[in-house]
C-alpha positions in Angstrom: 138.3 107.2 238.7 140.8 108.8 241.0 142.8 111.9 240.1 146.5 112.3 240.7 147.3 115.9 241.5 150.4 117.9 242.4 150.5 118.1 246.3 151.2 121.2 248.3 154.9 121.7 247.9 155.6 124.1 250.8 155.7 127.8 251.5 156.6 130.0 248.4 156.9 126.9 246.1 154.1 127.2 243.5 155.3 124.9 240.7 157.3 121.9 239.8 158.8 120.1 236.9 157.9 116.5 236.0 161.2 114.6 236.5 160.0 111.2 235.4 157.1 108.8 235.6 157.8 105.5 237.2 154.8 103.9 235.6 153.3 103.9 232.0 149.6 104.3 231.1 147.9 100.9 231.6 150.3 99.7 234.3 148.8 98.4 237.6 149.6 100.4 240.7 149.3 99.8 244.5 148.4 102.2 247.2 151.2 104.5 248.1 153.4 103.2 245.3 155.6 106.0 243.9 154.1 107.1 240.6 156.0 110.2 239.5 159.0 112.3 240.5 158.6 116.1 240.8 161.5 118.5 240.8 161.0 121.8 242.6 163.5 124.6 243.1 164.4 123.1 246.5 164.0 119.3 246.6 162.9 116.4 244.5 159.7 114.6 245.8 157.8 111.5 244.8 154.0 111.5 244.4 152.5 108.2 245.6 149.4 106.5 244.3 146.4 107.7 246.3 144.6 104.4 245.6 145.1 101.0 243.9 144.1 100.3 240.4 145.4 101.0 236.9 147.2 104.1 235.7 144.7 104.9 233.0 146.0 108.2 231.8 149.1 110.4 232.1 148.2 114.0 231.5 151.5 115.9 232.4 154.4 114.4 230.5 158.1 114.3 231.5 159.6 117.8 231.5 156.3 119.6 231.9 156.0 122.5 234.4 152.9 122.1 236.6 151.4 124.2 239.3 150.3 123.1 242.8 147.0 121.2 242.4 147.5 120.5 238.7 146.2 117.2 237.3 149.0 114.8 236.7 147.0 111.7 235.7 144.2 109.4 236.6 143.8 105.9 238.2 141.0 103.6 237.3 139.9 101.1 240.0 140.5 97.6 239.0 141.8 96.8 235.4 140.0 99.6 233.6 141.8 100.9 230.5 142.4 104.4 229.4 140.2 105.9 226.7 142.6 107.5 224.2 139.8 109.7 222.8 139.3 111.4 226.1 142.8 112.6 226.5 142.6 115.6 224.2 139.4 116.8 225.9 140.9 116.4 229.3 144.2 118.1 228.3 142.2 121.0 226.8 140.3 121.6 230.0 143.2 123.0 232.1 144.2 125.2 229.2 140.7 126.6 229.1 140.7 127.1 232.8 144.0 128.9 232.7 142.8 131.2 229.9 139.5 132.0 231.6 140.9 134.5 234.2 142.6 136.5 231.4 139.8 139.2 231.1 140.0 139.9 234.9 142.7 142.6 234.7 140.6 144.8 232.4 137.6 144.6 234.9 139.6 145.1 238.0 140.0 148.5 239.6 143.5 149.9 239.2 145.2 150.8 242.5 146.5 154.4 243.1 150.0 154.9 241.6 151.5 155.6 245.1 149.6 152.8 246.9 152.1 151.1 249.3 152.4 147.3 248.9 151.8 145.0 251.8 154.9 143.2 253.1 153.4 139.8 252.1 152.8 141.1 248.6 156.4 142.5 248.3 157.8 139.2 249.5 155.8 137.1 247.0 156.7 139.5 244.2 160.4 139.2 245.1 160.3 135.4 245.3 158.4 134.8 242.1 159.5 137.7 239.9 155.8 138.7 239.3 155.5 142.5 239.2 152.7 143.4 241.6 151.8 146.5 239.6 150.6 144.2 236.8 148.3 142.2 239.1 144.6 143.3 239.4 143.8 144.3 243.0 140.7 143.3 244.9 141.5 145.1 248.1 140.4 148.6 249.2 140.9 151.2 246.5 142.1 148.4 244.2 145.1 147.5 246.3 146.8 144.2 245.6 146.3 141.6 248.3 148.2 138.5 249.1 145.3 136.5 247.6 145.6 138.5 244.4 149.3 137.6 244.2 148.7 133.9 244.9 146.0 133.8 242.2 148.5 135.5 239.7 151.2 133.0 240.6 148.7 130.1 240.1 147.8 131.5 236.6 151.5 132.0 235.7 152.4 128.5 236.9 149.6 126.8 235.0 150.6 128.5 231.7 152.8 126.5 229.3 156.5 127.0 230.0 158.8 126.9 226.9 161.4 124.2 227.1 164.1 126.6 226.1 163.4 129.1 228.8 165.7 128.3 231.8 165.1 129.8 235.3 168.5 131.5 235.1 169.2 134.4 232.8 169.3 133.2 229.2 172.9 132.8 228.0 173.4 131.9 224.3 176.7 130.5 223.2 178.1 130.6 219.7 178.0 127.3 217.8 181.0 125.1 218.2 183.0 123.8 215.1 181.5 120.6 213.8 184.4 118.5 215.0 184.1 119.9 218.5 180.3 119.7 218.5 180.4 116.0 217.8 182.3 115.5 221.0 180.0 117.6 223.2 177.2 116.5 225.4 174.2 118.7 225.9 172.2 118.0 229.1 169.2 120.0 230.3 169.8 121.7 233.6 167.7 120.3 236.5 165.2 122.6 238.0 167.3 122.7 241.2 170.4 123.7 239.2 168.4 126.4 237.2 167.2 127.8 240.5 170.7 127.8 242.1 172.0 129.7 239.0 169.2 132.2 239.1 169.4 132.8 242.9 173.1 133.2 243.0 173.1 135.7 240.1 170.2 137.6 241.8 172.3 137.9 245.0 175.2 139.4 243.0 172.8 141.8 241.3 171.1 142.9 244.5 173.3 142.7 247.5 176.4 144.9 248.2 178.4 141.8 248.9 181.9 141.9 250.5 184.1 139.3 252.2 186.3 139.7 255.2 188.9 137.2 256.3 190.5 136.0 259.5 192.3 132.8 260.6 191.7 130.7 263.7 194.2 128.5 265.6 192.3 125.1 265.9 194.7 123.7 268.5 192.3 123.7 271.5 189.2 122.6 269.6 191.2 119.7 268.0 192.6 118.7 271.4 189.1 118.8 272.9 187.7 116.8 270.1 190.5 114.2 270.2 190.0 113.8 274.0 186.2 113.3 274.0 185.3 112.0 270.5 185.0 108.3 271.6 183.0 109.0 274.7 180.9 111.5 272.8 180.0 108.9 270.0 179.4 106.2 272.6 176.9 108.4 274.5 175.2 110.3 271.7 175.5 107.9 268.7 177.0 110.6 266.5 180.5 111.6 265.7 182.0 114.7 267.2 183.0 117.0 264.3 183.8 120.6 264.1 180.4 121.9 262.9 178.9 121.8 266.4 181.7 124.1 267.7 181.4 126.4 264.7 177.6 126.6 265.0 177.7 127.5 268.7 180.5 130.0 268.1 178.4 131.6 265.3 175.3 131.9 267.6 177.4 133.6 270.3 178.7 136.1 267.7 175.2 136.7 266.2 174.0 137.6 269.7 176.8 140.2 270.0 176.4 141.5 266.5 172.6 141.3 265.7 173.0 143.0 262.3 174.5 139.9 260.9 171.3 138.0 261.8 169.1 140.6 260.0 167.6 141.0 256.6 166.2 143.8 254.4 162.5 144.0 253.7 161.9 146.9 251.4 162.9 150.0 253.4 162.9 148.0 256.7 165.4 146.0 258.5 164.2 142.8 260.2 166.2 141.8 263.3 165.7 138.2 264.1 165.9 137.2 267.8 166.2 133.5 266.9 169.0 131.6 265.5 168.2 129.1 262.6 171.6 128.1 261.1 171.7 126.7 257.6 174.4 124.1 256.9 175.4 123.8 253.2 175.4 120.2 252.0 176.7 119.1 248.6 174.8 116.4 246.8 175.0 114.9 243.3 172.1 117.2 242.2 173.5 120.4 243.6 174.0 122.3 246.9 171.1 122.2 249.4 171.0 124.1 252.8 169.0 122.3 255.5 168.4 124.5 258.6 169.1 123.6 262.2 166.5 125.6 264.1 166.9 127.3 267.5 170.6 126.6 267.8 170.8 128.8 270.9 168.7 126.3 272.7 170.6 123.2 271.4 173.7 121.5 272.8 176.7 120.7 270.6 175.5 117.0 270.6 172.0 118.1 269.5 173.5 120.1 266.7 175.9 117.3 265.6 173.0 114.8 265.5 170.8 117.2 263.5 173.6 117.9 260.9 174.5 114.2 260.5 170.8 113.4 259.9 170.4 116.2 257.4 173.5 115.2 255.6 172.4 111.6 255.2 168.9 112.6 254.0 170.1 115.3 251.7 172.3 112.8 249.8 169.4 110.4 249.6 167.0 113.1 248.4 164.8 112.7 251.4 164.8 116.3 252.8 161.5 118.0 253.3 161.0 121.5 251.9 160.2 123.1 255.3 163.6 121.8 256.5 165.4 124.1 254.1 163.4 127.3 254.9 163.7 130.0 257.5 167.4 130.1 258.0 168.9 133.3 259.4 172.6 132.6 258.8 174.5 130.0 256.8 177.8 128.0 257.3 179.5 126.3 254.4 182.6 124.1 254.7 184.8 124.0 251.7 187.5 122.5 253.7 186.1 119.0 253.3 187.0 119.3 249.6 190.4 120.7 250.3 189.7 124.4 249.8 192.3 126.6 251.5 190.4 129.9 251.0 187.3 131.1 249.2 184.7 133.8 249.2 181.3 132.2 249.8 178.2 133.8 248.2 175.2 134.9 250.2 172.2 132.6 250.7 169.4 135.2 250.0 167.7 136.8 251.8 170.3 136.3 254.6 172.9 138.9 255.1 175.8 136.8 256.2 177.5 133.4 255.4 180.6 131.9 257.1 183.1 129.9 255.0 185.2 127.2 256.8 188.3 125.9 255.1 191.0 123.3 255.2 193.0 123.0 258.4 196.7 123.3 257.6 199.7 123.3 259.8 201.6 126.6 259.5 204.5 128.2 261.4 203.0 130.8 263.8 204.7 133.2 266.3 203.4 132.3 269.7 204.9 134.1 272.7 207.9 135.2 270.7 208.6 131.7 269.5 207.8 130.0 266.2 205.5 127.0 266.6 203.7 124.8 264.2 199.9 125.3 264.6 196.8 123.8 262.9 195.3 126.9 261.2 192.1 127.5 259.3 191.2 130.6 257.2 187.7 131.9 257.9 185.7 134.0 255.4 182.6 136.0 256.2 180.7 137.3 253.1 178.1 139.9 254.1 175.6 142.3 252.7 177.2 145.8 253.2 173.7 147.3 252.9 172.9 145.8 256.3 176.3 145.2 258.0 179.0 147.7 258.4 182.6 146.7 258.0 183.3 147.2 261.7 180.4 144.8 262.5 181.6 142.2 260.0 185.2 142.2 261.3 184.0 142.2 265.0 181.7 139.2 264.2 184.5 137.2 262.7 186.8 138.0 265.6 184.1 136.8 268.1 183.9 133.5 266.2 187.7 133.2 266.3 187.9 133.9 270.0 185.3 131.3 270.8 187.0 128.6 268.8 190.5 129.4 270.1 189.1 129.2 273.7 186.2 126.6 273.6 185.5 127.1 277.2 183.8 130.4 276.2 181.1 128.3 274.4 180.4 126.4 277.7 180.4 129.5 279.8 178.4 131.6 277.3 181.1 134.3 277.1 
C-alpha cells in the first residue's frame, strides 16, 4: 500500500484545495501519472502517482482543504481493491491527530506581555493571519518561536474548512427576485481568485497608497525596436518587445531611489540591494506575477527571453511557486488590453508598482512646434509610509528619461 500525500508547496504555502481528481477509486494508475489537481493561493499543481497499481482509496474529496503532508489517498500494488469499511477509520485518524494538540495551549508557558516577536514569527503571522499571541510558546520565557508558528499553521490547515468561508472578507448580497435568480449562475471562486481578493483588500487596508503619473515619448524606443527587432529575434530567438527596456529603466531608477525597492517589516525598513522584478501576466484563472531575478545583471535579451518563457508557462499553468516569490518591484502592462490610464494596486509587501499603458499618438509641442508623437502614460502606485512624494515623482522621471533616451540604459546613466 502506497500513500499519496500533499507535497511541499513552497515557502509560506501551507495548504491547498483539491481541485479535481483525474482518477476514481478502483482505477489503475501508472507511475508519474497525474492523479489529482491541487489549487494553492499561487499556482495550480498536479500530484503524480508515486508508484503503479490501483487507486484503492480517495480520502480527500474535491473541494476539500488540505495541509502540506496530508493524506490524499492510497494506491494498492497490482489490482487490489479498496476496502470500503476501512475508509471511516482512516478518515477519522487525521481528525483525531488534529484534535490531539488542542490541550497544548493550556500547558504551555505564557510569554511576557511585552515580549518582542522574532521577525520570522511576525512574517508568518502577517502571511497567515494567525495571531502569534494565541500560539503557545516553547522558547525562552515562553516566547513564540518560528517552530511554534509552523505547528500552529499546520493545526489550522488540517482543521475542517467550511465551504461557505471564502479567503476574502465575507460579503453577503441580498437575494435576487425569483425571475432574476433563475437567470443567474453561481460559481465558487477558485482558491487563486479568493487569495487575489483577500490580498488586494489587505493592501488597501494596510498601505498608505498613492499614485503619481507622468507620460513618456516612445519615439526613440520604438525606432530602436523597429531597427533591430529582426536581427534581435534571429540572434536570440525571442521577440524584442518593450518590457526589456522598461525593466532596465526601472532598475536604473531603483538604484537612484532605493526607497522604492524597500519594504516595511514591523518598525523596520528593509532596503534590498538586489532587483527582482515581477511582471504581471493575465491568465484565464487570474493574475499571476512571475519574478525575473537579478535584473541588474541581465541584458535586455535575457530579460525578454525570461518574460516570454514565463508568459507561456503562466498561461499553461506550469509556473512553479518559487518563480512567483521574492519580487522587490512589479511592472504591469494594461496597454496590451487597450488601457489608456489606470492606477495599479500594490503587490504586497512591495512598496511600488509601475503601470504601463497604451501607446497613442498625440500632438506635442517639441521645440516650439507641434508634432505628432507616440505617447504613453505611466503610473506609479506607491506606499507613502515608505516612499515620500518627492522620491516617487523623481523615480518616475528617471524611468521617463531612460526611455526617451535609450542610450542611457546602455551607458548606465
